[in-house]
Short mmCIF file of the C-alpha atoms (twelve columns), coordinates in Angstrom:
data_MODEL
# 
_entry.id   MODEL 
# 
loop_
_atom_site.group_PDB 
_atom_site.id 
_atom_site.type_symbol 
_atom_site.label_atom_id 
_atom_site.label_alt_id 
_atom_site.label_comp_id 
_atom_site.label_asym_id 
_atom_site.label_seq_id 
_atom_site.Cartn_x 
_atom_site.Cartn_y 
_atom_site.Cartn_z 
_atom_site.pdbx_PDB_model_num 
ATOM 1   C CA . MET A 1   -16.247 -6.388  -38.810 1 
ATOM 2   C CA . SER A 2   -15.282 -2.880  -37.766 1 
ATOM 3   C CA . ALA A 3   -13.383 -1.910  -34.644 1 
ATOM 4   C CA . GLU A 4   -16.592 -0.471  -33.200 1 
ATOM 5   C CA . ASP A 5   -18.433 -3.757  -33.844 1 
ATOM 6   C CA . LEU A 6   -15.649 -5.639  -32.077 1 
ATOM 7   C CA . ASP A 7   -15.779 -3.257  -29.099 1 
ATOM 8   C CA . ASN A 8   -19.555 -3.682  -28.892 1 
ATOM 9   C CA . TYR A 9   -19.216 -7.478  -29.044 1 
ATOM 10  C CA . GLU A 10  -16.642 -7.495  -26.227 1 
ATOM 11  C CA . THR A 11  -18.727 -5.115  -24.108 1 
ATOM 12  C CA . ASP A 12  -21.831 -7.278  -24.565 1 
ATOM 13  C CA . ALA A 13  -19.860 -10.437 -23.707 1 
ATOM 14  C CA . GLU A 14  -18.455 -8.867  -20.525 1 
ATOM 15  C CA . LEU A 15  -21.906 -7.670  -19.464 1 
ATOM 16  C CA . ALA A 16  -23.343 -11.152 -20.041 1 
ATOM 17  C CA . LEU A 17  -20.496 -12.632 -17.968 1 
ATOM 18  C CA . TYR A 18  -21.201 -10.220 -15.108 1 
ATOM 19  C CA . LYS A 19  -24.899 -11.092 -15.197 1 
ATOM 20  C CA . GLU A 20  -24.025 -14.801 -15.079 1 
ATOM 21  C CA . TYR A 21  -21.701 -14.149 -12.115 1 
ATOM 22  C CA . ARG A 22  -24.491 -12.288 -10.343 1 
ATOM 23  C CA . ASP A 23  -26.792 -15.266 -10.871 1 
ATOM 24  C CA . VAL A 24  -24.352 -17.992 -9.769  1 
ATOM 25  C CA . ILE A 25  -22.427 -16.464 -6.857  1 
ATOM 26  C CA . LYS A 26  -25.174 -17.556 -4.453  1 
ATOM 27  C CA . LEU A 27  -24.368 -21.184 -5.317  1 
ATOM 28  C CA . PHE A 28  -20.754 -21.026 -4.095  1 
ATOM 29  C CA . THR A 29  -18.887 -20.832 -0.791  1 
ATOM 30  C CA . TYR A 30  -15.476 -19.423 -1.804  1 
ATOM 31  C CA . VAL A 31  -14.034 -16.755 -4.048  1 
ATOM 32  C CA . VAL A 32  -10.512 -17.528 -5.312  1 
ATOM 33  C CA . GLU A 33  -8.473  -14.875 -7.081  1 
ATOM 34  C CA . THR A 34  -5.142  -15.373 -8.823  1 
ATOM 35  C CA . GLU A 35  -3.092  -13.124 -11.069 1 
ATOM 36  C CA . ARG A 36  -4.634  -14.801 -14.124 1 
ATOM 37  C CA . ARG A 37  -8.192  -15.780 -13.160 1 
ATOM 38  C CA . PHE A 38  -11.100 -15.418 -10.796 1 
ATOM 39  C CA . TYR A 39  -13.011 -18.469 -9.545  1 
ATOM 40  C CA . LEU A 40  -16.007 -19.367 -7.441  1 
ATOM 41  C CA . ALA A 41  -15.851 -22.758 -5.717  1 
ATOM 42  C CA . ASN A 42  -17.533 -24.869 -3.085  1 
ATOM 43  C CA . LYS A 43  -14.367 -26.632 -1.921  1 
ATOM 44  C CA . VAL A 44  -10.826 -25.251 -1.753  1 
ATOM 45  C CA . ASP A 45  -7.732  -27.251 -0.810  1 
ATOM 46  C CA . PHE A 46  -4.868  -24.760 -0.356  1 
ATOM 47  C CA . ASN A 47  -1.299  -26.010 0.079   1 
ATOM 48  C CA . VAL A 48  2.022   -24.194 0.315   1 
ATOM 49  C CA . ARG A 49  4.799   -26.219 -1.292  1 
ATOM 50  C CA . SER A 50  8.519   -25.707 -1.665  1 
ATOM 51  C CA . ALA A 51  10.864  -26.376 -4.529  1 
ATOM 52  C CA . GLY A 52  14.373  -25.842 -3.227  1 
ATOM 53  C CA . GLN A 53  14.500  -22.243 -2.002  1 
ATOM 54  C CA . ASP A 54  11.242  -21.272 -3.743  1 
ATOM 55  C CA . VAL A 55  7.744   -21.486 -2.342  1 
ATOM 56  C CA . TYR A 56  4.671   -21.995 -4.509  1 
ATOM 57  C CA . PHE A 57  0.960   -22.495 -4.022  1 
ATOM 58  C CA . ASP A 58  -0.910  -25.623 -5.045  1 
ATOM 59  C CA . VAL A 59  -4.644  -24.942 -4.918  1 
ATOM 60  C CA . GLN A 60  -7.313  -27.470 -5.858  1 
ATOM 61  C CA . LEU A 61  -10.904 -26.387 -6.369  1 
ATOM 62  C CA . SER A 62  -13.964 -28.594 -6.624  1 
ATOM 63  C CA . ASP A 63  -17.362 -27.660 -8.016  1 
ATOM 64  C CA . ALA A 64  -16.120 -24.415 -9.529  1 
ATOM 65  C CA . TRP A 65  -17.098 -21.591 -11.865 1 
ATOM 66  C CA . VAL A 66  -14.432 -19.705 -13.860 1 
ATOM 67  C CA . TRP A 67  -14.641 -15.995 -14.714 1 
ATOM 68  C CA . ASP A 68  -13.553 -16.210 -18.355 1 
ATOM 69  C CA . VAL A 69  -15.468 -14.408 -21.069 1 
ATOM 70  C CA . TYR A 70  -14.135 -16.744 -23.774 1 
ATOM 71  C CA . ARG A 71  -15.111 -20.085 -22.185 1 
ATOM 72  C CA . SER A 72  -18.287 -21.659 -23.498 1 
ATOM 73  C CA . ASN A 73  -18.768 -23.686 -20.298 1 
ATOM 74  C CA . ARG A 74  -17.655 -21.895 -17.139 1 
ATOM 75  C CA . PHE A 75  -18.728 -24.646 -14.725 1 
ATOM 76  C CA . VAL A 76  -15.942 -27.135 -14.044 1 
ATOM 77  C CA . LYS A 77  -15.760 -30.127 -11.742 1 
ATOM 78  C CA . ASN A 78  -12.121 -29.736 -10.683 1 
ATOM 79  C CA . VAL A 79  -9.471  -27.044 -11.102 1 
ATOM 80  C CA . ARG A 80  -5.822  -27.191 -10.084 1 
ATOM 81  C CA . ILE A 81  -3.852  -23.965 -9.759  1 
ATOM 82  C CA . VAL A 82  -0.072  -24.087 -9.339  1 
ATOM 83  C CA . THR A 83  1.549   -20.671 -9.045  1 
ATOM 84  C CA . PHE A 84  4.413   -18.725 -7.518  1 
ATOM 85  C CA . LYS A 85  2.175   -15.623 -7.472  1 
ATOM 86  C CA . ASP A 86  -0.312  -14.534 -4.815  1 
ATOM 87  C CA . VAL A 87  -3.575  -16.415 -4.343  1 
ATOM 88  C CA . ASN A 88  -6.464  -14.876 -2.441  1 
ATOM 89  C CA . VAL A 89  -9.139  -17.171 -0.972  1 
ATOM 90  C CA . GLU A 90  -12.190 -15.689 0.708   1 
ATOM 91  C CA . GLU A 91  -15.254 -17.331 2.144   1 
ATOM 92  C CA . VAL A 92  -18.392 -15.755 0.735   1 
ATOM 93  C CA . GLN A 93  -20.676 -14.414 3.416   1 
ATOM 94  C CA . LYS A 94  -24.143 -15.088 2.070   1 
ATOM 95  C CA . SER A 95  -25.433 -11.945 3.777   1 
ATOM 96  C CA . ASP A 96  -22.827 -9.897  1.839   1 
ATOM 97  C CA . ILE A 97  -24.342 -10.859 -1.486  1 
ATOM 98  C CA . ASP A 98  -26.683 -8.042  -2.366  1 
ATOM 99  C CA . ILE A 99  -26.255 -7.357  -6.058  1 
ATOM 100 C CA . PRO A 100 -28.889 -5.050  -7.510  1 
ATOM 101 C CA . ASP A 101 -31.087 -6.620  -10.193 1 
ATOM 102 C CA . GLY A 102 -31.044 -3.480  -12.339 1 
ATOM 103 C CA . ILE A 103 -27.391 -3.872  -13.295 1 
# 
């Protein structure tokens, strides 16, 4: 496999992932973004915890979809995220979802 073939494979996989995202976002209520991953979920339990002087985030998602090009099954029942890094949780406004079909 040449480098060009590999680039084409990765480009096709990323495009397929975007198309899947476009199709499934309407099924979810929240968008959750971490330094490592991007999730869609219908339930988010967000907790700030402390460990001595440090503060970390303990986030549990239910009925979720994971943005990961290398996963064969992106739908997961439960996800637990424990991180010292930033976590962004946004409620999806259904009226905001207007993704063109031609993309």
